[in-house]
BAFI-3210 file (N, C-alpha, C; in Angstrom, 3 decimals, decimal comma, padded with zeros to 6 digits):
// residues 261
n [1|2|3|4|5|6|7|8|9|10|11|12|13|14|15|16|17|18|19|20|21|22|23|24|25|26|27|28|29|30|31|32|33|34|35|36|37|38|39|40|41|42|43|44|45|46|47|48|49|50|51|52|53|54|55|56|57|58|59|60|61|62|63|64|65|66|67|68|69|70|71|72|73|74|75|76|77|78|79|80|81|82|83|84|85|86|87|88|89|90|91|92|93|94|95|96|97|98|99|100|101|102|103|104|105|106|107|108|109|110|111|112|113|114|115|116|117|118|119|120|121|122|123|124|125|126|127|128|129|130|131|132|133|134|135|136|137|138|139|140|141|142|143|144|145|146|147|148|149|150|151|152|153|154|155|156|157|158|159|160|161|162|163|164|165|166|167|168|169|170|171|172|173|174|175|176|177|178|179|180|181|182|183|184|185|186|187|188|189|190|191|192|193|194|195|196|197|198|199|200|201|202|203|204|205|206|207|208|209|210|211|212|213|214|215|216|217|218|219|220|221|222|223|224|225|226|227|228|229|230|231|232|233|234|235|236|237|238|239|240|241|242|243|244|245|246|247|248|249|250|251|252|253|254|255|256|257|258|259|260|261]
n.u [-135,609|-135,203|-134,081|-133,115|-135,587|-138,253|-141,617|-144,738|-148,026|-151,433|-155,030|-158,560|-160,561|-160,298|-158,643|-158,999|-159,631|-159,935|-158,560|-156,408|-154,835|-154,145|-152,578|-150,445|-149,268|-148,439|-146,580|-144,601|-143,198|-141,452|-140,050|-139,006|-139,348|-141,889|-144,500|-147,666|-150,372|-153,505|-157,019|-159,216|-161,811|-164,053|-163,526|-164,525|-165,112|-164,162|-162,363|-159,811|-159,729|-159,189|-158,986|-159,986|-161,539|-161,746|-159,987|-157,417|-157,214|-154,905|-154,105|-152,066|-151,584|-149,800|-146,297|-144,974|-147,500|-150,502|-153,671|-155,853|-158,147|-159,503|-159,130|-157,909|-155,947|-155,242|-153,997|-151,663|-150,321|-149,917|-148,308|-145,935|-145,151|-145,261|-145,091|-142,831|-141,063|-138,488|-137,114|-136,134|-137,804|-140,663|-139,986|-141,758|-145,250|-148,074|-151,452|-154,490|-155,635|-158,298|-161,725|-163,486|-163,570|-161,602|-162,264|-162,350|-164,017|-164,174|-161,765|-161,669|-163,293|-162,320|-160,925|-158,840|-157,282|-156,737|-154,958|-152,694|-152,341|-151,650|-149,236|-147,761|-147,670|-145,966|-143,612|-143,166|-142,978|-145,983|-148,666|-151,929|-154,144|-156,702|-159,296|-161,437|-164,874|-168,040|-171,475|-173,188|-175,950|-177,054|-176,709|-174,192|-170,620|-168,414|-165,279|-162,330|-159,721|-157,476|-156,556|-155,476|-153,547|-151,940|-150,953|-150,122|-147,392|-145,830|-146,779|-146,069|-143,283|-142,638|-143,402|-141,699|-139,347|-139,329|-137,505|-138,082|-140,179|-142,104|-142,014|-144,846|-146,717|-148,922|-149,670|-152,472|-153,892|-155,943|-157,282|-158,830|-162,191|-161,735|-160,555|-157,128|-155,988|-157,488|-156,872|-155,932|-153,897|-151,473|-152,165|-151,343|-153,228|-155,764|-157,735|-161,096|-164,628|-167,729|-171,187|-173,257|-175,900|-176,078|-176,039|-177,806|-180,346|-181,852|-184,838|-186,091|-188,163|-187,930|-188,532|-189,913|-191,283|-189,861|-188,234|-185,269|-182,128|-180,323|-177,362|-176,049|-174,530|-175,571|-174,638|-172,272|-170,541|-169,186|-167,709|-166,287|-163,976|-161,199|-158,250|-158,904|-159,323|-161,705|-162,155|-159,942|-160,249|-162,717|-162,076|-160,748|-158,218|-155,389|-155,495|-153,397|-153,081|-151,567|-151,754|-151,913|-151,117|-151,131|-153,604|-153,840|-154,696|-152,840|-153,245|-155,745|-155,121|-153,475|-155,337|-156,929|-155,282|-155,287|-157,998|-158,274|-156,857]
n.v [-082,314|-083,434|-083,800|-086,956|-087,914|-090,151|-090,251|-091,631|-091,506|-091,679|-092,162|-091,858|-090,966|-091,614|-092,274|-090,243|-087,955|-084,470|-083,617|-085,368|-084,600|-082,027|-082,712|-084,065|-081,921|-080,429|-082,202|-082,082|-079,866|-080,832|-083,086|-084,898|-087,531|-089,308|-091,527|-092,672|-094,330|-095,227|-095,732|-097,126|-096,193|-094,184|-094,628|-093,812|-094,035|-096,577|-097,237|-099,026|-101,269|-104,435|-106,096|-109,245|-111,292|-111,315|-110,942|-108,439|-105,731|-104,115|-101,133|-099,449|-096,058|-094,121|-093,205|-094,479|-094,346|-095,485|-097,225|-098,896|-101,513|-101,556|-101,062|-098,157|-099,179|-101,558|-100,367|-099,156|-101,408|-102,885|-101,071|-100,911|-103,592|-104,824|-103,161|-101,652|-103,544|-104,332|-102,056|-098,897|-098,237|-096,117|-092,908|-091,233|-091,091|-089,696|-088,995|-088,289|-085,324|-085,211|-084,721|-082,860|-082,749|-084,743|-085,314|-085,667|-088,670|-089,391|-090,318|-093,016|-094,146|-093,299|-093,746|-092,256|-091,612|-094,232|-095,151|-093,745|-094,883|-097,497|-096,997|-096,080|-098,410|-099,843|-098,655|-096,156|-092,664|-090,934|-088,970|-087,823|-085,856|-083,421|-081,408|-079,297|-078,816|-077,277|-077,822|-075,643|-073,275|-074,117|-076,785|-077,642|-078,328|-076,087|-076,311|-075,290|-075,697|-074,224|-073,401|-075,654|-076,145|-073,881|-073,885|-076,470|-077,341|-075,979|-077,027|-079,743|-079,527|-078,559|-080,735|-082,745|-081,753|-082,347|-083,797|-085,669|-087,381|-089,957|-093,586|-095,406|-093,369|-091,291|-088,351|-086,280|-084,025|-081,211|-078,819|-075,630|-074,510|-072,019|-069,105|-068,725|-066,289|-065,878|-067,819|-068,648|-069,819|-072,513|-075,366|-077,607|-080,319|-082,212|-085,199|-084,606|-084,972|-086,011|-085,077|-087,671|-087,565|-086,368|-088,250|-089,623|-091,734|-092,305|-093,415|-094,751|-095,410|-097,650|-097,793|-100,200|-100,470|-101,354|-100,895|-098,892|-097,695|-094,769|-093,712|-091,020|-087,859|-084,983|-081,573|-080,388|-078,755|-080,440|-081,607|-079,015|-078,696|-077,157|-076,989|-079,087|-080,845|-080,087|-077,586|-076,092|-075,886|-074,660|-072,169|-071,213|-072,230|-074,395|-077,721|-080,025|-083,207|-085,581|-089,050|-092,180|-095,452|-097,774|-098,640|-099,247|-098,704|-097,528|-096,720|-097,805|-100,464|-100,977|-100,879|-102,932|-105,141|-105,428|-105,973|-108,432|-110,216]
n.w [-109,863|-112,698|-115,974|-116,682|-115,976|-115,952|-116,813|-116,142|-117,308|-116,471|-116,154|-115,221|-116,804|-119,425|-122,607|-124,463|-123,080|-122,209|-119,926|-119,716|-121,885|-121,008|-118,796|-119,979|-121,324|-119,094|-118,013|-119,916|-119,236|-117,447|-118,391|-121,364|-121,565|-121,631|-120,938|-121,892|-120,680|-120,654|-119,827|-122,319|-122,362|-120,312|-116,829|-114,403|-110,926|-110,754|-108,844|-107,030|-108,743|-110,404|-113,578|-113,818|-114,819|-117,527|-120,674|-121,176|-123,470|-125,541|-127,132|-129,398|-129,583|-130,321|-130,337|-127,394|-126,249|-125,234|-125,210|-123,004|-122,680|-120,003|-116,438|-114,520|-112,728|-114,046|-116,231|-115,147|-114,179|-116,572|-117,937|-116,346|-115,835|-118,301|-120,783|-120,121|-119,264|-119,976|-119,751|-118,286|-115,241|-114,416|-112,939|-111,871|-111,388|-112,831|-112,462|-114,015|-115,681|-113,526|-114,387|-112,386|-108,795|-106,485|-103,543|-099,953|-099,097|-101,732|-102,641|-102,169|-104,050|-106,451|-109,669|-110,642|-108,354|-107,674|-109,660|-108,882|-106,377|-107,104|-108,441|-106,227|-104,658|-106,246|-105,766|-106,904|-107,042|-106,780|-108,043|-107,857|-109,733|-109,871|-111,271|-109,826|-110,522|-111,280|-111,923|-114,112|-114,491|-116,847|-116,818|-117,606|-117,744|-117,096|-117,254|-115,657|-117,007|-117,447|-114,997|-113,662|-115,594|-115,383|-112,706|-112,291|-113,085|-111,128|-108,688|-108,969|-109,222|-106,654|-105,081|-106,037|-105,116|-102,475|-099,914|-098,026|-098,775|-097,927|-098,301|-099,509|-099,553|-101,322|-103,287|-103,320|-105,355|-105,686|-107,765|-107,478|-108,370|-109,925|-111,644|-112,754|-111,682|-109,428|-107,613|-104,340|-102,614|-102,096|-100,226|-097,636|-096,802|-094,975|-095,404|-096,027|-095,239|-096,548|-096,109|-095,428|-096,037|-098,450|-100,408|-103,124|-104,387|-107,231|-108,345|-111,308|-114,222|-116,883|-120,539|-120,770|-118,474|-116,291|-113,226|-112,616|-111,261|-110,220|-108,943|-107,076|-105,990|-104,259|-104,898|-102,640|-099,950|-098,271|-095,167|-093,975|-092,209|-090,488|-092,401|-094,133|-097,303|-098,603|-097,403|-098,277|-101,139|-101,237|-100,366|-102,493|-102,858|-103,676|-103,011|-101,433|-100,536|-098,532|-098,836|-097,245|-098,196|-096,608|-094,509|-091,859|-088,428|-085,965|-083,281|-082,577|-082,911|-080,713|-078,603|-079,442|-079,195|-076,454|-076,042|-077,264|-075,754]
ca.u [-135,568|-135,583|-133,037|-133,505|-136,826|-139,257|-142,949|-145,873|-149,288|-152,664|-156,201|-159,760|-161,523|-160,136|-157,500|-159,298|-160,150|-159,170|-157,669|-155,180|-154,029|-153,590|-151,530|-149,281|-148,624|-147,761|-145,420|-143,544|-142,388|-140,549|-139,234|-139,490|-139,509|-143,257|-145,301|-149,093|-151,112|-154,774|-158,149|-159,834|-163,039|-164,129|-163,551|-164,829|-165,712|-163,606|-161,534|-158,563|-160,162|-158,424|-159,765|-159,521|-162,433|-161,728|-158,661|-157,194|-156,838|-153,974|-154,043|-151,052|-152,100|-148,635|-145,065|-145,095|-148,856|-151,314|-154,999|-156,109|-159,544|-159,456|-159,218|-156,655|-154,963|-154,752|-153,105|-150,371|-149,674|-149,457|-147,212|-144,698|-144,756|-145,235|-144,548|-141,505|-140,421|-137,060|-136,625|-136,139|-139,122|-140,974|-139,567|-142,906|-146,542|-149,068|-152,770|-155,480|-156,271|-159,685|-162,786|-164,185|-162,696|-161,520|-162,171|-162,955|-164,049|-164,041|-160,506|-161,856|-164,000|-161,713|-159,927|-157,686|-156,463|-156,315|-153,745|-151,596|-152,143|-150,899|-147,871|-147,129|-147,399|-144,843|-142,421|-143,020|-143,621|-147,231|-149,495|-153,241|-154,505|-158,099|-159,767|-162,791|-165,788|-169,421|-172,496|-173,779|-177,417|-177,441|-176,321|-172,951|-169,428|-167,380|-164,089|-161,255|-158,467|-156,357|-156,049|-154,559|-152,442|-151,084|-150,304|-149,651|-145,923|-145,283|-147,113|-145,256|-141,898|-142,507|-143,488|-140,482|-138,243|-139,391|-136,482|-138,582|-141,412|-141,934|-142,578|-146,220|-147,549|-149,180|-150,174|-153,746|-153,947|-157,199|-157,273|-160,165|-163,009|-161,459|-159,589|-155,797|-155,720|-158,259|-156,386|-155,394|-152,639|-151,367|-152,314|-151,220|-154,538|-156,170|-158,918|-162,351|-165,705|-169,013|-172,390|-173,844|-177,258|-176,005|-176,198|-179,147|-180,646|-182,999|-185,534|-186,754|-188,824|-187,505|-189,673|-190,656|-191,944|-189,013|-187,501|-183,817|-181,699|-179,175|-176,719|-175,315|-174,379|-175,908|-173,520|-172,124|-169,191|-168,568|-167,385|-165,147|-163,197|-159,933|-157,157|-159,348|-159,314|-162,905|-161,953|-158,956|-160,782|-163,819|-161,455|-160,029|-156,844|-155,018|-155,361|-152,452|-153,315|-150,806|-152,575|-151,099|-151,709|-151,367|-154,722|-153,874|-154,789|-151,929|-153,796|-156,803|-154,496|-153,030|-156,510|-157,408|-154,415|-155,791|-159,321|-158,195|-156,150]
ca.v [-083,709|-083,464|-084,529|-088,270|-088,311|-090,836|-090,021|-092,422|-090,785|-092,442|-091,435|-092,697|-090,364|-092,202|-091,890|-089,043|-086,899|-083,214|-083,526|-086,115|-083,740|-080,966|-083,289|-084,312|-080,620|-080,089|-083,094|-081,668|-078,867|-081,551|-084,054|-085,362|-088,977|-089,464|-092,660|-092,494|-095,600|-094,812|-096,565|-096,881|-095,429|-093,647|-095,602|-093,111|-094,901|-097,935|-097,409|-099,771|-102,573|-105,144|-106,921|-110,614|-112,292|-111,239|-110,488|-107,014|-105,376|-102,994|-100,499|-098,400|-094,825|-093,436|-093,586|-094,477|-093,842|-096,693|-097,297|-100,217|-101,816|-102,003|-100,046|-097,433|-100,087|-102,392|-099,551|-098,999|-102,723|-103,211|-100,171|-101,210|-104,999|-105,324|-102,226|-101,188|-104,637|-104,405|-100,687|-098,185|-098,011|-094,692|-092,216|-090,472|-091,378|-088,630|-089,511|-087,230|-084,524|-085,635|-083,720|-082,866|-082,955|-085,987|-084,764|-086,506|-090,110|-089,636|-090,998|-094,461|-094,554|-092,685|-094,419|-091,358|-091,862|-095,634|-095,275|-093,265|-095,903|-098,608|-096,526|-096,052|-099,798|-100,302|-097,914|-094,986|-091,445|-090,842|-087,798|-087,744|-084,450|-083,228|-080,034|-079,151|-078,145|-077,230|-077,678|-074,310|-073,247|-074,819|-078,184|-077,915|-078,319|-075,153|-076,726|-074,314|-076,424|-073,286|-073,296|-076,793|-075,959|-072,805|-074,197|-077,850|-077,486|-075,498|-077,991|-080,942|-079,176|-078,474|-082,081|-083,474|-081,202|-082,863|-084,805|-086,644|-088,005|-091,338|-094,696|-095,728|-092,166|-090,612|-086,991|-086,029|-082,584|-080,697|-077,404|-075,078|-074,020|-070,577|-068,731|-068,686|-065,075|-065,890|-068,876|-067,971|-070,380|-073,964|-075,741|-079,004|-080,557|-083,562|-085,683|-084,218|-085,961|-085,508|-085,390|-088,842|-087,230|-085,869|-089,378|-089,762|-092,888|-091,870|-094,547|-094,387|-096,504|-097,704|-097,864|-101,454|-100,452|-101,973|-099,862|-098,901|-096,766|-093,921|-093,253|-089,765|-087,006|-083,577|-080,650|-080,143|-078,343|-081,416|-081,135|-078,142|-078,378|-076,487|-077,723|-080,200|-080,596|-079,307|-076,217|-075,416|-075,532|-073,720|-070,853|-070,865|-072,698|-075,694|-078,683|-081,122|-084,102|-086,832|-090,213|-093,357|-096,675|-098,664|-098,043|-099,726|-097,680|-097,980|-096,492|-098,793|-101,781|-101,140|-101,218|-104,226|-106,156|-105,630|-106,579|-109,817|-111,080]
ca.w [-110,315|-114,112|-116,693|-117,168|-115,310|-116,778|-116,257|-116,626|-117,147|-116,644|-115,648|-115,260|-117,727|-120,740|-123,435|-125,244|-122,211|-122,259|-118,777|-120,014|-122,754|-120,166|-117,953|-120,839|-121,513|-117,846|-117,869|-120,842|-118,534|-116,565|-119,109|-122,659|-121,473|-121,135|-121,384|-121,612|-120,706|-120,053|-120,244|-123,625|-122,116|-118,952|-115,733|-113,156|-109,921|-110,819|-107,648|-107,225|-109,230|-111,432|-114,491|-113,605|-115,399|-118,987|-121,126|-121,422|-124,840|-125,564|-128,451|-129,473|-130,166|-130,873|-129,666|-125,938|-126,044|-125,339|-124,610|-122,438|-122,412|-118,622|-115,383|-114,296|-112,122|-115,154|-117,065|-114,488|-114,159|-117,926|-118,276|-115,620|-115,915|-119,685|-121,763|-119,691|-118,519|-120,305|-119,776|-117,010|-114,654|-114,231|-111,721|-111,380|-112,012|-112,748|-112,828|-114,199|-114,640|-113,470|-114,525|-111,110|-107,653|-105,725|-102,195|-098,931|-099,388|-103,171|-102,940|-102,094|-105,259|-107,628|-110,489|-110,729|-107,170|-107,696|-110,472|-108,040|-105,348|-107,696|-108,621|-104,912|-104,285|-107,059|-105,376|-107,768|-106,551|-107,538|-107,760|-108,496|-109,925|-110,254|-111,419|-109,306|-111,455|-110,808|-112,953|-114,152|-114,592|-118,074|-116,613|-118,311|-116,897|-117,571|-116,507|-115,738|-117,222|-117,437|-113,626|-113,494|-116,529|-114,887|-111,435|-112,236|-113,052|-109,857|-107,644|-109,159|-108,883|-105,201|-104,528|-106,386|-104,339|-101,114|-099,648|-097,062|-099,249|-097,448|-099,059|-099,156|-099,507|-102,595|-103,126|-103,985|-105,630|-106,233|-108,148|-107,216|-109,482|-109,949|-112,672|-112,144|-110,898|-108,179|-106,719|-103,162|-102,116|-102,033|-098,823|-097,220|-096,198|-094,594|-096,118|-095,401|-095,252|-097,018|-095,353|-096,100|-096,494|-099,818|-101,327|-103,691|-105,239|-108,032|-108,969|-112,563|-114,927|-118,281|-121,456|-120,606|-117,184|-115,278|-112,495|-112,521|-110,230|-110,537|-107,716|-107,249|-104,816|-104,436|-104,700|-101,209|-099,573|-097,399|-093,827|-094,258|-091,032|-090,760|-093,056|-094,973|-098,744|-098,914|-096,927|-099,117|-102,463|-101,029|-100,196|-103,715|-102,794|-104,236|-101,922|-101,615|-099,413|-098,537|-098,493|-096,979|-098,716|-095,468|-093,784|-090,480|-087,397|-084,905|-081,944|-082,354|-082,796|-079,331|-077,791|-079,908|-078,567|-075,091|-076,111|-077,755|-074,801]
c.u [-136,056|-134,563|-133,547|-134,785|-137,777|-140,610|-143,957|-147,149|-150,457|-153,823|-157,372|-160,823|-161,356|-159,064|-157,736|-159,765|-159,306|-158,202|-156,362|-154,256|-153,389|-152,427|-150,274|-148,534|-147,866|-146,484|-144,278|-142,715|-141,301|-139,561|-139,819|-139,752|-140,846|-143,901|-146,743|-149,773|-152,407|-155,911|-158,724|-161,085|-163,087|-164,282|-163,806|-165,537|-165,166|-162,785|-160,294|-158,861|-159,251|-159,372|-159,212|-160,352|-162,534|-160,374|-158,623|-156,769|-155,996|-153,888|-152,988|-151,612|-150,989|-147,395|-145,211|-146,482|-149,827|-152,669|-155,245|-157,608|-159,617|-159,486|-157,910|-155,568|-154,391|-153,716|-151,712|-149,620|-149,123|-148,266|-145,905|-144,222|-144,681|-144,539|-143,128|-140,675|-138,928|-136,419|-136,595|-137,579|-139,397|-140,403|-140,739|-144,152|-147,471|-150,398|-153,762|-155,329|-157,761|-160,635|-163,660|-163,231|-162,677|-161,197|-162,819|-162,910|-164,130|-162,805|-160,657|-162,572|-163,213|-160,725|-158,679|-156,733|-155,931|-155,064|-152,527|-151,316|-151,304|-149,448|-147,100|-146,772|-146,202|-143,565|-142,138|-143,679|-144,838|-148,078|-150,800|-153,651|-155,936|-158,425|-161,209|-163,634|-167,197|-170,348|-173,039|-175,288|-177,931|-177,068|-175,122|-171,777|-168,406|-166,078|-162,956|-159,907|-157,265|-155,753|-155,070|-153,334|-151,441|-150,278|-149,724|-148,137|-145,315|-145,553|-146,222|-143,802|-141,687|-142,547|-142,229|-139,279|-138,246|-138,347|-136,991|-139,955|-141,332|-142,511|-144,016|-147,157|-147,686|-149,734|-151,445|-153,952|-155,301|-157,066|-158,686|-160,880|-162,909|-160,485|-158,223|-155,538|-156,449|-157,825|-155,629|-154,030|-152,617|-151,388|-152,114|-152,451|-154,683|-157,426|-160,175|-163,376|-166,990|-170,104|-173,086|-175,275|-177,265|-176,120|-177,633|-179,221|-181,954|-183,611|-186,287|-187,369|-188,389|-188,717|-190,489|-191,341|-191,156|-188,230|-185,985|-183,412|-180,440|-178,627|-175,960|-175,211|-174,832|-174,646|-173,451|-170,715|-168,472|-168,369|-166,112|-164,439|-161,867|-158,928|-157,608|-159,260|-160,530|-162,712|-161,026|-159,560|-161,956|-163,305|-160,629|-158,584|-156,640|-154,755|-154,374|-152,540|-152,431|-151,692|-151,672|-151,830|-152,023|-152,415|-154,843|-153,928|-153,990|-152,542|-154,886|-156,197|-154,028|-154,197|-157,044|-156,589|-154,909|-157,119|-159,268|-157,434|-157,138]
c.v [-083,780|-084,297|-085,828|-088,784|-088,971|-090,733|-090,942|-091,650|-091,735|-091,594|-092,397|-092,128|-090,858|-091,553|-090,587|-087,864|-085,632|-083,081|-084,263|-085,272|-082,599|-081,500|-083,603|-083,007|-080,176|-080,914|-082,678|-080,510|-079,528|-082,404|-084,328|-086,862|-089,293|-090,689|-092,414|-093,851|-095,353|-095,698|-096,140|-096,022|-095,012|-094,745|-094,922|-094,050|-096,313|-098,268|-098,234|-101,191|-103,100|-105,905|-108,340|-111,658|-112,214|-110,692|-108,973|-106,807|-104,109|-102,448|-099,405|-097,212|-094,070|-093,918|-093,401|-093,988|-094,998|-096,512|-098,738|-100,380|-102,430|-100,812|-099,261|-098,311|-101,029|-101,639|-099,443|-100,322|-103,094|-102,346|-100,626|-102,636|-105,545|-104,350|-101,786|-102,309|-104,770|-103,021|-100,112|-097,997|-096,509|-094,160|-091,510|-090,922|-090,195|-089,183|-088,366|-086,573|-084,824|-084,462|-083,804|-083,202|-084,386|-085,600|-085,725|-087,970|-090,426|-090,478|-092,514|-095,006|-094,244|-093,586|-093,579|-091,590|-093,288|-095,846|-094,822|-094,230|-097,046|-098,209|-096,520|-097,459|-100,358|-099,517|-096,683|-093,788|-091,143|-089,673|-087,919|-086,283|-084,347|-081,745|-079,954|-078,375|-078,228|-077,134|-076,251|-074,405|-073,948|-076,295|-078,569|-077,787|-077,354|-075,375|-075,736|-075,027|-075,487|-073,131|-074,428|-076,635|-074,933|-073,242|-075,605|-077,998|-077,067|-076,490|-079,225|-080,672|-079,145|-079,862|-082,892|-082,992|-081,684|-083,960|-085,913|-087,188|-089,484|-092,365|-094,927|-094,545|-091,594|-089,231|-086,806|-084,526|-082,232|-079,201|-076,843|-074,659|-072,497|-070,296|-068,575|-067,471|-065,051|-066,996|-068,221|-068,513|-071,885|-074,354|-077,235|-079,326|-081,998|-083,929|-085,301|-085,330|-085,307|-085,810|-086,534|-088,586|-086,682|-086,982|-089,450|-091,057|-092,574|-093,089|-094,064|-095,628|-096,486|-097,865|-099,150|-101,548|-101,077|-100,883|-100,019|-097,743|-096,027|-093,365|-091,962|-089,020|-085,603|-082,729|-080,266|-079,670|-079,361|-080,844|-080,308|-077,714|-077,750|-077,452|-078,942|-079,814|-079,779|-077,835|-075,441|-074,981|-074,573|-072,301|-070,444|-071,307|-074,041|-076,636|-079,774|-081,997|-085,337|-087,984|-091,424|-094,604|-097,654|-098,029|-098,544|-098,554|-098,146|-097,831|-097,499|-100,188|-102,020|-101,543|-102,583|-105,368|-106,475|-106,364|-108,058|-110,756|-111,973]
c.w [-111,758|-114,853|-117,262|-116,534|-116,299|-116,088|-116,944|-116,311|-117,375|-116,140|-115,513|-116,197|-119,160|-121,586|-124,190|-124,384|-122,309|-121,099|-118,986|-120,891|-121,963|-119,345|-118,760|-121,083|-120,280|-117,706|-118,784|-120,287|-117,684|-117,347|-120,489|-122,651|-120,815|-121,777|-120,972|-121,758|-119,939|-120,549|-121,599|-123,479|-120,658|-117,910|-114,387|-112,188|-109,913|-109,592|-107,992|-107,717|-110,331|-112,335|-114,418|-114,336|-116,918|-119,421|-121,311|-122,871|-124,790|-126,981|-128,443|-130,242|-130,880|-130,158|-128,149|-125,492|-126,298|-124,663|-124,178|-122,219|-121,009|-117,687|-115,274|-113,659|-113,163|-115,972|-116,450|-114,464|-115,533|-118,318|-117,646|-115,867|-117,342|-120,630|-121,413|-119,046|-118,806|-120,329|-118,364|-116,529|-114,526|-112,920|-111,060|-112,127|-111,763|-113,232|-112,896|-115,569|-114,669|-113,664|-113,282|-109,982|-107,162|-104,283|-101,199|-099,323|-100,873|-103,468|-102,884|-103,329|-106,530|-108,359|-110,666|-109,562|-107,175|-108,537|-109,680|-106,895|-105,898|-107,948|-107,309|-104,449|-105,045|-106,777|-106,216|-107,089|-107,419|-107,064|-108,541|-108,572|-110,443|-110,327|-110,950|-110,309|-110,903|-112,009|-112,928|-114,341|-115,841|-118,018|-117,475|-117,338|-117,490|-116,799|-116,736|-115,872|-117,133|-116,034|-113,332|-114,385|-116,008|-113,660|-111,356|-112,194|-111,718|-108,725|-107,755|-108,813|-107,372|-104,564|-104,833|-105,585|-102,890|-100,916|-098,732|-097,451|-098,883|-098,405|-098,601|-099,076|-100,918|-102,300|-103,960|-104,118|-106,233|-106,500|-108,001|-108,500|-109,496|-111,081|-112,006|-111,266|-109,562|-107,217|-105,565|-102,734|-102,360|-100,565|-098,642|-096,374|-095,708|-095,380|-095,352|-095,481|-095,724|-095,993|-096,086|-096,561|-097,912|-100,856|-101,818|-104,493|-105,945|-108,716|-110,198|-113,194|-116,383|-119,193|-121,353|-119,247|-116,058|-114,548|-112,619|-111,627|-110,656|-109,234|-107,990|-105,928|-105,164|-104,263|-103,229|-100,916|-098,709|-096,006|-093,927|-092,984|-091,431|-091,368|-093,855|-096,445|-099,174|-098,566|-097,860|-100,451|-102,339|-100,871|-101,412|-103,732|-103,484|-103,066|-102,302|-100,371|-099,518|-098,054|-098,307|-097,455|-097,590|-094,570|-092,349|-089,509|-086,179|-083,525|-081,617|-082,197|-081,362|-078,429|-078,164|-079,314|-077,162|-075,111|-076,495|-076,811|-074,064]
res [m|t|g|n|l|r|v|l|i|s|n|d|d|g|i|d|s|p|g|l|a|v|l|v|g|i|a|r|n|i|t|d|d|i|w|i|v|a|p|e|s|e|q|s|g|a|a|h|s|l|t|l|t|k|p|l|r|l|r|q|v|g|e|r|h|y|a|v|l|g|t|p|t|d|c|v|m|l|a|v|y|h|l|m|r|r|q|k|r|p|d|l|l|l|s|g|i|n|l|g|g|n|l|g|e|d|v|t|y|s|g|t|v|a|a|a|i|e|g|t|l|l|g|i|r|s|i|a|l|s|q|v|a|q|l|d|k|d|c|e|w|p|v|r|w|e|t|a|e|h|y|g|p|e|v|i|d|k|l|l|a|m|e|d|w|p|d|g|v|l|m|n|v|n|f|p|d|a|v|p|d|d|v|t|k|m|a|a|t|t|q|g|q|r|d|t|r|d|l|t|i|d|e|r|i|d|p|r|g|v|p|y|y|w|i|g|f|r|a|s|p|g|f|s|g|t|n|t|d|f|d|a|v|a|r|g|g|i|s|v|t|p|l|r|v|n|m|s|d|a|s|v|r|e|r|l|c|t|a|l|k]
***
């Protein structure tokens, strides 16, 4: 699926993030028709939020290249409904490449995944991509962008070749924290789950003696059950998880019908 393919790229790490540049390079293996619409600044944790209480600002960076003072969802909406309103809509939305994994329930917080959710809601095949990274002993992030760069085109090609990609489903891709030669395989996975005990709330005191709080998660492998996203990347594999936008639970609904009679 190349040729006249139009690709929209967004993220949550911001217009100047290195992961965005890597993703643009990957997209150029697929097509020359690329639009970039990304947040002006980092929006990690923005989830599927919209900016409704203040105006959005749009800055043109270059040809088909824009920065938005808003969330990843704002970016996708502005791209499709404003910037491309008189043109062909995107055939594919790529979001990322996020610095750090989006595994387990990360997908509910992630602006990277949210951009792909919005693309899916608009009827566009959408893929969220993240590069897993770990803090080293010097508290730095030695991100292996070369792994996403190496395998990204192959993963996207395989996904585009799927003939039965259903409506309402996005793909969440996580590249492992491993050099390209050490990557083991690509795996179709399910969404894992973190241990909630890994949540930390760090209470601190500012210079005026007023307490403030910092929310975070300890490094954790998560619940690495068989075929989960956590399990795949822990084994050095590339995790590809299909996520459904419609979160209704059909089996529980049947029991609920009985309970509500």
